[in-house]
N, C-alpha and C positions, 0 to 999 in steps of 0.2 A: 521104435522106429523112428527115426527121423525125416522131416520134411526133406524132399528133392527138388533142387532148382528145375523150373521146367522152362527151357526156350522156346520162345515161338518161331514160326515159321516167317522166314523174311517176308514173304508175300501177305502174310496175316500182320505183320507189324506195319508193313506200308497203308495195308486197308486201314488198320486203327488210326494212324497218321491221317489218311486221305478223310476218315470219317469226323475227326476232330478239327481237322481244317473246315470241312463244310459246315459244323456245329457254331465255329467262329464266326464264319462268313454269314450264317443266317440270324446269329445273334446281333451282327453289324447292321443288317438289313433292316431287323425288328426295330433297334435303337434309331436308326435315321427314319423310320416311318413313324414310330412315336415321337419323334421330333417335330416333324413335318405335321403330325396330326394334332399336337399342343400347340403349335403356331396357328394353324388354323382356327383353333377353338379360341385362342385369346384374339386373333384380328376378330372372328364373330361376335365375341363379349362385346369387344370395344365398339364396333357397329352397333350394337343394340344399344349400348349405355349411350352413345351419341344420339341414336335417333330418339331414345327415351328424354333426353335434355331438349330435344329441338320439338319433341310433341308437349313438353312442358312450359317452352319458350312460346310457343304456337298459341296454345291454349292462353297464357298469359297475355299474351296480344290481344286476342279473341274479346277475353274478358274486358280490358279496357277499351277496346272499341264498343264491346256493345252495352258498357256501362251497369253491367247489372252487380249488383251488392249482395244478392243469393241466388243459391238454385236448386229445383227440386232434384231428387235423385236420380230421375230417368235421364235428366241435364247430364247431371253429373257423370253418369256412365255413358252417355253419348260423348262428350267433351273429352274424356279421357281413354276413352276404349277398355274401361274395365267394366265388366259386367255390373248390372242391378244388385245382383246377388252379393256379389263382392264388396261393394259399398256399402249396403245394408249389414253385412257382417262386420265391417270396421266400425261403423257407427255404435254396433251393439257390443264391439270389444272396446269401446271407447276412443279408438284410434282417430277416430275422424267426428267431429261434433257437429251435432245437427240441432235445431231448433223447433221443436213442435209447434205447429199451427194452432191446434186445440187441443183439449185433452186425450183425444182418442190414442188409440195403439198403432193406427194403421201408420206405415211408416212412408206411406208416399205423401202424407202430409206433414212432412218435416222438410225444412230448408236447411240447405249448408249455406254458411256464410261465405263468401269469396275468398276471406283472408284465412279462416279456416281451411278451405281446401285448397288453397297454396300451399299453406303451412303442411298439411298432411301428403301433399305431393312430394313438396322437398325432402319430408321424412322416410319417404318409402327406401327400402333397403335397395342397394346399388346390386346387378345382377355379379 
């Protein structure tokens, strides 16, 4: 038995064509939305990066104004807006150099030299 060619009724063919057109239109709308979303994300990332650079500059100006050569961990956290725990982790990983004031292991008894802090901030990854 050989397969027979089946012809679809005209209204069913029109319906399929309309469905394909609707799918194409939906694809275009999704692509347009995706493009708008990507543009918004790019603008947001740019703004965050700009704010980070401004925060670093502000901190550098404050450092020059107050004339401090070193900071305690709590001061670094307050100046940068980074949590004390994150600052301590960076010290423990060797990313941020800290000088111990005495031989104990208490991290609050450490000082971070202003130059080391500036170097560390400049080396933070961009978003």
